[in-house]
C-alpha positions in Angstrom: 0.0 0.0 0.0 1.3 3.5 -0.8 0.2 6.9 0.3 0.7 10.1 -1.7 2.4 12.9 0.3 3.7 16.3 -0.5 7.0 17.4 1.2 9.2 20.4 0.9 12.9 19.7 0.4 15.8 22.1 0.6 17.3 23.1 -2.7 20.4 21.1 -1.8 18.4 17.9 -1.0 16.3 18.2 -4.1 19.5 18.7 -6.2 21.2 15.7 -4.5 18.2 13.4 -5.1 17.9 14.6 -8.7 21.6 13.9 -9.4 21.5 10.5 -7.7 18.4 9.6 -9.7 20.1 10.4 -12.9 23.3 8.6 -11.9 21.7 5.4 -10.8 18.6 5.4 -13.0 16.3 5.0 -10.0 13.0 7.0 -9.8 13.0 9.8 -7.3 10.2 8.2 -5.3 12.2 5.1 -4.8 15.3 7.0 -3.6 13.3 9.2 -1.2 11.5 6.1 0.2 14.8 4.3 0.7 16.3 7.4 2.4 13.3 7.8 4.7 13.2 4.2 5.6 16.8 4.3 6.6 16.3 7.5 8.6 13.3 6.0 10.4 15.3 2.9 11.3 18.0 5.0 12.8 15.5 7.3 14.6 13.6 4.4 16.1 16.9 2.9 17.4 17.7 6.2 19.0 14.3 6.4 20.7 14.6 2.8 21.9 18.0 3.6 23.4 16.7 6.7 25.2 13.8 4.7 26.6 16.1 2.0 27.7 18.3 4.5 29.5 15.4 6.2 31.2 14.1 2.8 32.4 17.6 2.1 33.8 17.4 5.4 35.7 14.0 4.5 37.0 15.4 1.3 38.3 18.2 3.2 40.0 20.8 1.6 37.7 23.4 4.5 37.5 27.1 4.8 37.3 29.3 7.5 38.8 31.7 9.7 36.9 34.5 7.8 38.6 33.2 4.5 37.2 33.0 6.0 33.7 36.6 7.3 34.0 37.8 3.9 35.1 36.0 2.3 32.1 37.5 4.8 29.7 40.9 4.2 31.2 40.6 0.5 30.7 40.6 0.9 26.9 43.9 1.0 25.0 45.0 4.4 23.8 44.6 5.1 20.2 47.8 6.3 18.5 
């Protein structure tokens, strides 16, 4: 099932989508749907992580700044 929607894109985004469409031969609607689906997946993951963190706070599962510093210090230094 599909639903027709009207959106307003910045000039830069419209140009980028147009160029990509020409380069890969995909219709604009396909490219925009793929981009939105990817963004939605990422956004849903962020929201789930935030909710998980808030639930941990509600359960009193916290760490101190000292604990975080010790954890950070346990990782090898990157050259």
